[in-house]
N, C-alpha and C positions, 0 to 999 in steps of 0.2 A: 163427629166426633173425632176428634184426633189418635192417634196410638198412645201416649200416654193415658190421656183418660180413658180410651179403650182399658188397657190394663188394673188403672184402677176402680171401671167401676164391674170387672168381672172377674181380680184377680181373685180376692178375699176368700169367695169360696172354691177355687178352684185349685189356689198353696194348699189351705188348709187341708181339703179331702184327700191330697195325693202323699202331703208330710210321708204318713206311714206306711202307704204303697213302696217309697224308695228304701224304709230299710235304715238299718245300720249293717251294710257288706262291705268287700274290702273293698271297691273305692271310698265311700268315705271313712271308712278306718285310717285307710294310708292320708287319703286331707286332715284326720287327725292329727298326722304324725307329724306332715308336712307342716301343720301348721301349730304344733306345741313344740319341736323339735331345737328351739331356740332358745327356750325357759319362762317362755314371753309371760310377764306380770299380769298382764290389761290386754284385752283384742279389741276389734273393729269388726265387725259382721257387716255386710255390703246383700241384704236382699236376707235380712235373719230369719224371716220367716218364723215359726212355730217356736224355731230354738231349738228341735229335736229335727235329726240326731247332735248336728256337729255339735253345738252350745253346750250342747245336754255333755257330750264327753268332755270336751274343755271344762266346763265346770270343773268338774269330777277331779280333773286334773289339778284342782286350786285357783286355775285361771279367772280374771274374769273376764265378760264376755258381755261389752256396750255392740248396739247394731240400730239400724234402721228396717226399716223397710215400707214400700206403700200399701200394705194392707192392714187396715186396723183393728179386721179381730185378728189377726194372725200374731199381732204388734203384742196383742193385751196377753195372749199366752205367752206369748216365750215370756214375756216380763213377770209372769206367773215364773213358767218354766224355768228360768235361772235365779230366780230372786233381784231382779232389778230393772224399779221401777225408773230410775232417774235416765239410765244409760241407754235405756233402750227405746227408740221413740218412732213415731210416723213421720216419714218423708222422704226426698230422693237425697241421697247424700253429698249432693252439691246444692245443699240447701243449708250445710254446716257452717255453724259460724266462730264455733269454739277455737280454744287456743290449742289443745292437746295434742299431745305426738300420740302416739301408740308406740307398740313392743311390735306388733303383726296388724296390717289390717288384710281383710281377706272377702273376696267374695267367691263363691264358689255355689255350683248346683242353680246359676242366674244371670250369669253375664248375657247370654243367649235370648233373656228374657226384656233386655235393657235397651231401649235405642240409645244410638251415643257409647258405648261401652269407653271409650278413646276419654269423653272427658269427665265420666265415675273413675275410671283409672289416673287421669291425672290426680285428681281429687284425694285420691288413695295413698298415692305418693306423699303427699303435700302435707299426711293427716298422718305421716310414718316418721318417729324420727330416723333418724342417720346412724346407719348401723341397722337398723330395724329389717321386717320382710313384710310387703305384696304378695298376697299366695293368691291366686285365681286362677280359673280354669273358662274356656271357651270353647266352641264349637270348629272345626275344621273347614275353612270353607273351602277347602281342596279335596275333601271325604268325598268319596262316593254318595256314603248318608245325605248331604249336603246338594247332589244333586237329585237324587231318589226324591226329595223332598222340594226342592224344586218343581221335578215332574209333577207334583202331586198336585203344588199349586197351579199350574197350568192346567189341568183338567178340572179343577175348584173355578177358577176363573170361566171357563168355557161352556162350565155347566150353567154357571150363573150367566152367562150369556143366551142360556137355550132358556132360563128362566124354570129353570132346576134349583131347588131347593138345598143349599146346601148348610151343614153346620160351619158356623167361624171358628176360626180354630186361631190360637195363639202365634203369630208370626215370630221364626225362630231366625234371631241375626248370627249372624258367619262371621270370621275373623281369618283373613289370610293373615298364615304366620309371620311370611318372610317382612311385610309392615307391621305388625307387634313385636316383635326379636327389633325390628330399626327402630321402633318408639321408644322403649328400655332403653334402649344402647344410649337414644340420646336422652334421658329422661336419668341416668347416672345410674340406672339399676344392672348387676349383675345376678343372670338366670341358669337357674336349668330346670328341664322340662321334662314331665314323662307321659304316653300317650295309654290312654283308658284302657285298649288291652293288652299294655307294660305290666298294668296294675293289677286286672282280673283276673287276665289269663286266657280271655274269652277267646276261642279258635273264629270265631267269626269277624273279625278285622271289618271287612267293608260300613259296621254298622255301629262302630265304635268310635263315633268322630271327638268325642272331648279331647283335649289336652291340658295338663294340669302345669301352672307356672307359675316358678318358685321365686323370688325377685329378692335380693339383698339392696336398699338403698345405701351408693357408699357415699353422697354427703347431700 
């Protein structure tokens, strides 16, 4: 089973169970603030999940939220949560064939679950109107958290080699910020970014690997 098929087979249950655990904390509130700062009328979310809390908060601001997700059960909940059956669908954003361009496209709390995120990001750029915004967060590859995660993976592989059972966990995809910034500039985007600890005020910076990017499409 390849990685994409693995996600599809187990992601439904995982995400629905995790949604309420995240809550609507300072990090999520900052994301909503960034996404809505340009007063968009219609936005698109990659990895929309159940629609809560990001989509719900945007809807309360009068913004129409379209989106997609690979989890069928989550999409069904999002369609009800956001009262939008036509604009929220099951699948990969790279499958989108429409010609509508959005005020804002965004992918939050999900990029590290998406193999080949650059392809997803390129599609988001194409779906955003000139002057619009692309918003996303990533896991910093140079963070201490990444190093710790890699050590855990090595330990799990060693246990499996010895025949000791370990629970299969989600693969986390980290990104090198220097490469990401080069990609954004190459694709005509001006960007600002915030680190997770700057948003949440966390003292334990070593375990705050997320970086939020807000990019304006210049052309």
